[in-house]
VEXDREN-2710 file (C-alpha; in Angstrom, 1 decimal):
% VEXDREN-2710
k/r/px/py/pz
1/UNK/-5.1/3.0/-34.7
2/UNK/-3.2/1.2/-37.5
3/UNK/-3.4/-2.5/-38.4
4/UNK/-0.3/-4.4/-39.2
5/UNK/-0.7/-7.9/-40.6
6/UNK/1.9/-10.6/-40.2
7/UNK/0.8/-13.8/-41.7
8/UNK/-2.4/-14.8/-40.1
9/UNK/-1.8/-12.6/-37.1
10/UNK/-3.1/-9.0/-36.8
11/UNK/-1.7/-6.4/-34.4
12/UNK/-3.4/-3.2/-33.4
13/UNK/-0.9/-0.4/-32.9
14/UNK/-1.1/1.7/-29.7
15/UNK/0.7/4.9/-30.5
16/UNK/3.4/5.9/-28.0
17/UNK/2.2/8.5/-25.4
18/UNK/5.1/10.0/-23.3
19/UNK/5.0/10.8/-19.6
20/UNK/2.1/8.5/-18.6
21/UNK/2.1/8.5/-14.8
22/UNK/0.1/5.4/-14.0
23/UNK/-0.2/1.8/-15.1
24/UNK/-3.5/0.0/-15.2
25/UNK/-4.0/-3.8/-15.0
26/UNK/-7.1/-5.9/-14.6
27/UNK/-7.0/-7.5/-11.1
28/UNK/-6.9/-10.9/-12.7
29/UNK/-3.5/-10.1/-14.3
30/UNK/-2.2/-8.7/-11.0
31/UNK/-2.8/-12.1/-9.3
32/UNK/-1.6/-14.1/-12.3
33/UNK/1.7/-15.8/-12.4
34/UNK/4.6/-15.0/-14.8
35/UNK/8.1/-15.9/-13.8
36/UNK/9.8/-12.6/-14.6
37/UNK/13.2/-11.6/-13.5
38/UNK/13.4/-8.0/-12.2
39/UNK/14.7/-6.7/-15.5
40/UNK/12.0/-8.5/-17.4
41/UNK/9.4/-7.1/-15.1
42/UNK/10.7/-3.5/-15.8
43/UNK/10.3/-4.1/-19.6
44/UNK/6.8/-5.6/-19.0
45/UNK/5.8/-2.4/-17.1
46/UNK/6.9/-0.3/-20.1
47/UNK/4.6/-2.4/-22.2
48/UNK/1.7/-2.0/-19.8
49/UNK/2.3/1.7/-19.6
50/UNK/1.4/2.2/-23.2
51/UNK/-1.7/0.1/-23.4
52/UNK/-4.8/2.0/-24.4
53/UNK/-7.4/-0.2/-22.7
54/UNK/-10.3/1.6/-24.5
55/UNK/-8.9/0.5/-27.9
56/UNK/-8.2/-3.2/-27.6
57/UNK/-9.5/-5.5/-30.2
58/UNK/-10.0/-8.8/-28.4
59/UNK/-9.3/-10.8/-31.6
60/UNK/-6.0/-9.1/-32.3
61/UNK/-2.7/-8.7/-30.6
62/UNK/-1.2/-5.3/-29.8
63/UNK/1.8/-3.5/-31.3
64/UNK/3.5/-1.3/-28.8
65/UNK/6.7/0.6/-29.5
66/UNK/8.8/2.2/-26.7
67/UNK/11.6/4.7/-27.6
68/UNK/14.9/3.0/-26.8
69/UNK/16.1/6.3/-25.2
70/UNK/13.3/5.9/-22.6
71/UNK/14.1/2.3/-21.9
72/UNK/17.7/3.0/-21.3
73/UNK/16.8/5.3/-18.4
74/UNK/16.1/2.1/-16.4
75/UNK/17.5/-0.8/-18.4
76/UNK/20.8/-1.1/-20.3
77/UNK/21.0/-2.3/-23.9
78/UNK/22.9/-5.4/-22.8
79/UNK/20.2/-6.2/-20.3
80/UNK/17.5/-5.9/-22.9
81/UNK/19.4/-8.2/-25.3
82/UNK/19.9/-10.7/-22.5
83/UNK/16.3/-10.9/-21.3
84/UNK/14.1/-10.2/-24.3
85/UNK/14.8/-13.7/-25.7
86/UNK/13.4/-15.3/-22.6
87/UNK/10.6/-12.8/-22.4
88/UNK/9.4/-13.7/-25.9
89/UNK/8.7/-17.2/-24.6
90/UNK/7.0/-16.3/-21.3
91/UNK/3.6/-17.5/-20.5
92/UNK/1.1/-15.9/-18.1
93/UNK/-0.7/-18.4/-15.8
94/UNK/-4.1/-17.5/-14.5
95/UNK/-5.2/-19.1/-11.3
96/UNK/-8.7/-19.3/-9.9
97/UNK/-7.8/-18.9/-6.2
98/UNK/-11.5/-18.6/-5.2
99/UNK/-12.3/-22.2/-6.2
100/UNK/-11.8/-25.2/-4.0
101/UNK/-10.2/-27.2/-6.8
102/UNK/-7.0/-26.4/-8.8
103/UNK/-7.8/-24.5/-11.9
104/UNK/-5.4/-22.5/-14.1
105/UNK/-4.7/-21.5/-17.7
106/UNK/-1.4/-20.8/-19.5
107/UNK/-1.3/-18.1/-22.2
108/UNK/1.8/-17.1/-24.1
109/UNK/2.3/-13.4/-23.8
110/UNK/4.2/-12.2/-26.8
111/UNK/4.4/-13.1/-30.5
112/UNK/7.7/-11.3/-30.9
113/UNK/9.9/-8.7/-29.3
114/UNK/12.4/-6.7/-31.3
115/UNK/15.0/-4.1/-30.5
116/UNK/16.0/-1.3/-32.9
117/UNK/14.8/-3.3/-35.9
118/UNK/15.9/-1.6/-39.2
119/UNK/17.4/1.2/-36.9
120/UNK/13.9/2.3/-36.0
121/UNK/15.0/3.4/-32.5
122/UNK/12.2/1.5/-30.7
123/UNK/11.8/-1.6/-28.5
124/UNK/8.8/-3.3/-30.1
125/UNK/6.3/-5.7/-28.5
126/UNK/3.8/-7.7/-30.4
127/UNK/1.4/-9.4/-27.9
128/UNK/-0.4/-12.6/-28.3
129/UNK/-4.1/-12.0/-29.3
130/UNK/-5.2/-14.5/-26.6
131/UNK/-4.0/-12.1/-24.0
132/UNK/-6.2/-9.2/-25.4
133/UNK/-9.5/-10.2/-23.8
134/UNK/-7.9/-10.2/-20.3
135/UNK/-6.3/-6.8/-20.9
136/UNK/-9.5/-5.3/-22.3
137/UNK/-11.6/-6.3/-19.2
138/UNK/-10.7/-3.4/-16.9
139/UNK/-14.3/-2.7/-15.7
140/UNK/-14.3/-1.8/-12.0
141/UNK/-11.9/-4.6/-11.1
142/UNK/-8.5/-3.1/-11.9
143/UNK/-5.4/-2.0/-10.2
144/UNK/-3.8/1.5/-10.7
145/UNK/-0.2/2.0/-9.7
146/UNK/2.6/4.5/-10.3
147/UNK/4.8/3.8/-13.3
148/UNK/8.1/5.3/-12.0
149/UNK/7.6/3.7/-8.6
150/UNK/7.2/0.2/-10.0
151/UNK/10.4/0.7/-12.1
152/UNK/12.4/1.8/-9.1
153/UNK/12.2/-1.4/-7.0
154/UNK/15.2/-3.6/-6.9
155/UNK/13.4/-6.7/-5.8
156/UNK/10.9/-8.6/-7.9
157/UNK/9.1/-9.5/-4.7
158/UNK/8.7/-5.8/-3.8
159/UNK/7.3/-5.2/-7.3
160/UNK/4.7/-8.0/-6.9
161/UNK/3.8/-7.0/-3.3
162/UNK/3.4/-3.4/-4.3
163/UNK/0.9/-4.3/-7.0
164/UNK/-0.9/-6.6/-4.7
165/UNK/-1.3/-3.9/-2.0
166/UNK/-2.4/-1.4/-4.6
167/UNK/-5.1/-3.9/-5.8
168/UNK/-6.5/-4.0/-2.3
169/UNK/-6.3/-0.2/-1.7
170/UNK/-8.1/0.2/-5.0
171/UNK/-11.0/-1.8/-3.5
172/UNK/-10.8/0.4/-0.3
173/UNK/-9.3/-2.5/1.7
174/UNK/-6.5/-1.7/4.1
175/UNK/-6.6/-5.2/5.7
176/UNK/-6.5/-8.5/3.9
177/UNK/-5.5/-12.1/4.6
178/UNK/-3.6/-14.7/2.5
179/UNK/-2.6/-18.2/3.2
180/UNK/1.1/-18.8/3.1
181/UNK/0.6/-21.0/0.1
182/UNK/-1.3/-18.3/-1.8
183/UNK/1.2/-15.6/-0.8
184/UNK/4.2/-17.7/-2.0
185/UNK/2.4/-18.3/-5.3
186/UNK/1.5/-14.6/-5.7
187/UNK/5.0/-13.4/-4.9
188/UNK/6.4/-16.2/-7.2
189/UNK/8.7/-17.6/-4.6
190/UNK/10.5/-20.7/-5.8
191/UNK/9.0/-23.9/-4.3
192/UNK/12.3/-25.0/-2.9
193/UNK/13.2/-21.7/-1.2
194/UNK/12.3/-20.4/2.3
195/UNK/10.0/-23.2/3.2
196/UNK/10.4/-22.3/6.9
197/UNK/8.1/-19.4/7.9
198/UNK/10.9/-17.5/9.7
199/UNK/13.1/-17.8/6.6
200/UNK/10.2/-16.6/4.4
201/UNK/9.7/-13.6/6.6
202/UNK/13.4/-12.8/6.9
203/UNK/14.2/-13.2/3.2
204/UNK/11.0/-12.1/1.6
205/UNK/8.5/-10.1/3.7
206/UNK/10.9/-8.0/5.8
207/UNK/13.1/-6.8/2.8
208/UNK/9.9/-6.1/0.9
209/UNK/8.5/-4.1/3.8
210/UNK/11.6/-2.1/4.0
211/UNK/11.9/-1.3/0.3
212/UNK/8.2/-0.3/0.0
213/UNK/8.4/2.2/2.9
214/UNK/11.7/3.7/1.6
215/UNK/10.7/4.1/-2.0
216/UNK/11.4/7.6/-3.6
217/UNK/7.7/7.5/-4.8
218/UNK/4.8/7.4/-2.4
219/UNK/5.9/5.1/0.5
220/UNK/3.7/2.2/1.5
221/UNK/3.8/1.0/5.0
222/UNK/2.4/-2.4/6.0
223/UNK/2.4/-4.7/8.9
224/UNK/1.5/-8.4/9.1
225/UNK/0.6/-10.9/11.8
226/UNK/0.0/-14.6/12.2
227/UNK/-3.3/-16.3/12.1
228/UNK/-2.8/-19.3/14.3
229/UNK/-1.9/-20.0/17.9
230/UNK/1.6/-21.4/17.4
231/UNK/4.4/-20.8/15.0
232/UNK/4.3/-24.2/13.5
233/UNK/0.5/-24.0/13.0
234/UNK/0.5/-20.7/11.2
235/UNK/-1.2/-21.1/7.8
236/UNK/-2.3/-17.5/7.1
237/UNK/-1.0/-14.0/7.4
238/UNK/-3.1/-10.9/7.9
239/UNK/-1.8/-7.7/6.4
240/UNK/-2.6/-4.2/7.5
241/UNK/-1.7/-1.2/5.2
242/UNK/-1.0/2.0/7.0
243/UNK/-2.1/4.8/4.7
244/UNK/-0.2/8.1/4.2
245/UNK/-3.1/9.9/6.0
246/UNK/-2.7/7.6/9.1
247/UNK/1.1/8.0/9.1
248/UNK/0.7/11.8/8.9
249/UNK/-1.7/11.8/11.9
250/UNK/0.8/9.7/13.9
251/UNK/3.6/12.2/13.1
252/UNK/1.4/15.1/14.0
253/UNK/0.7/13.6/17.4
254/UNK/4.4/13.1/17.9
255/UNK/5.0/16.7/17.0
256/UNK/2.4/17.9/19.5
257/UNK/4.0/15.8/22.2
258/UNK/7.5/17.2/21.4
259/UNK/6.2/20.8/21.7
260/UNK/4.9/20.1/25.2
261/UNK/8.2/18.5/26.3
262/UNK/10.7/20.9/24.7
263/UNK/9.2/23.8/22.8
264/UNK/12.5/25.6/22.2
265/UNK/14.1/22.6/20.5
266/UNK/11.0/22.2/18.3
267/UNK/11.2/25.9/17.4
268/UNK/14.8/25.5/16.2
269/UNK/13.9/22.4/14.3
270/UNK/11.1/24.1/12.5
271/UNK/13.5/27.0/11.6
272/UNK/16.0/24.5/10.2
273/UNK/13.3/22.8/8.0
274/UNK/12.1/26.2/6.7
275/UNK/15.6/27.1/5.6
276/UNK/16.9/23.8/4.2
277/UNK/13.8/22.2/2.7
278/UNK/11.8/25.1/1.2
279/UNK/12.5/28.3/-0.7
280/UNK/10.8/30.8/1.6
281/UNK/11.8/34.4/1.5
282/UNK/13.2/35.6/4.8
283/UNK/10.2/37.8/5.5
284/UNK/7.8/34.8/5.0
285/UNK/10.0/32.5/7.1
286/UNK/10.1/35.0/10.0
287/UNK/6.3/35.5/9.7
288/UNK/5.7/31.8/10.1
289/UNK/8.2/31.5/13.0
290/UNK/6.6/34.4/14.8
291/UNK/3.1/33.0/14.8
292/UNK/2.3/29.7/16.7
293/UNK/-0.8/29.0/14.6
294/UNK/1.2/29.4/11.3
295/UNK/4.0/27.2/12.7
296/UNK/1.6/24.5/13.6
297/UNK/-0.1/24.6/10.2
298/UNK/3.3/24.7/8.4
299/UNK/4.4/21.5/10.2
300/UNK/1.1/19.9/9.3
301/UNK/1.7/20.5/5.6
302/UNK/5.4/19.5/5.9
303/UNK/4.4/16.2/7.6
304/UNK/1.8/15.5/4.9
305/UNK/4.4/16.2/2.1
306/UNK/6.8/13.8/3.8
307/UNK/4.2/11.1/3.9
308/UNK/3.3/11.4/0.2
309/UNK/0.1/13.4/0.5
310/UNK/-0.5/16.3/-2.0
311/UNK/1.5/14.4/-4.6
312/UNK/0.2/16.7/-7.4
313/UNK/1.6/19.9/-5.9
314/UNK/4.5/21.1/-8.0
315/UNK/5.6/24.1/-5.9
316/UNK/5.4/23.1/-2.2
317/UNK/6.7/26.5/-0.9
318/UNK/4.0/28.4/-2.8
319/UNK/1.3/25.9/-1.9
320/UNK/2.1/26.3/1.8
321/UNK/2.2/30.1/1.6
322/UNK/-1.1/30.2/-0.1
323/UNK/-2.7/27.7/2.3
324/UNK/-1.4/29.8/5.2
325/UNK/-3.0/32.9/3.6
326/UNK/0.4/34.7/3.2
327/UNK/0.0/34.9/-0.6
328/UNK/-3.0/34.6/-2.9
329/UNK/-3.9/31.1/-4.0
330/UNK/-4.1/32.0/-7.7
331/UNK/-0.3/32.3/-7.8
332/UNK/0.2/28.6/-6.8
333/UNK/1.1/26.2/-9.6
334/UNK/0.0/22.6/-9.5
335/UNK/1.3/19.7/-11.6
336/UNK/-1.1/18.3/-14.1
337/UNK/-2.3/14.7/-14.1
338/UNK/-0.6/12.6/-16.6
END
């Protein structure tokens, strides 16, 4: 790690590491409040992606450089120029939601942000040293989430809800409750917008729900229900996250029902999936189609893939063939963890 001194400030450089799959944030930062636009949020996630949490000096800021070529895959140069000026003046507000009284702290996030300074080819962040103690305190209370998935969302509300759900899943909770007031604060909804619950659901929760379940990454499905007897008395919402495993089981049950109702149609559908979505040789395809046990197992794996399970598998066709015992497992290639 290299030290760079700027006046009285010191910055500890975190060397750029390409292809990091996951971002990590202490839970306290996930539930903090920073009024980012969607483009600002994307740049912030680039910053988070390169933090080495094991090498943070709590008395110093961090120097993080992102290759501009990588940034341009998600954000244009004009967008960077437009938003980094406002980003440089952003503060992160930490709320103590667990306390009965109002308690919060504002901390400026960055000392400076520069783009291609001296033709270096990097977007450079220098963080405020007061933020370092919060970033250093991962411990067991942290949230892990997929970097490319977080960049893919169009809505800032989807981004924040995604991280909030990942926080709870990381604590092995698939059900949690928030007051409307807390939820609006966590999703950073403007105080003058969508004050009516129906408007809040229509313009915030329902679009978020749709975007999370249709993401190109691992989909997240959630439902919510009122806590209160009447619409006007609702003060809290209870959320239930439906995991990929649960979704897979539901789809498997539907498949079994379909086989009973119309087995011939199901057979043709399986044949179509084998041809269009995998790279099976004809002999392997025919072997699966000719054996009911192999067909059922194939559909099980297909459903699990569709619901985001086995995300580390690089070659799905080879994985299925090995799992069905048609080829030896040693020939299957898996992707490495980033």
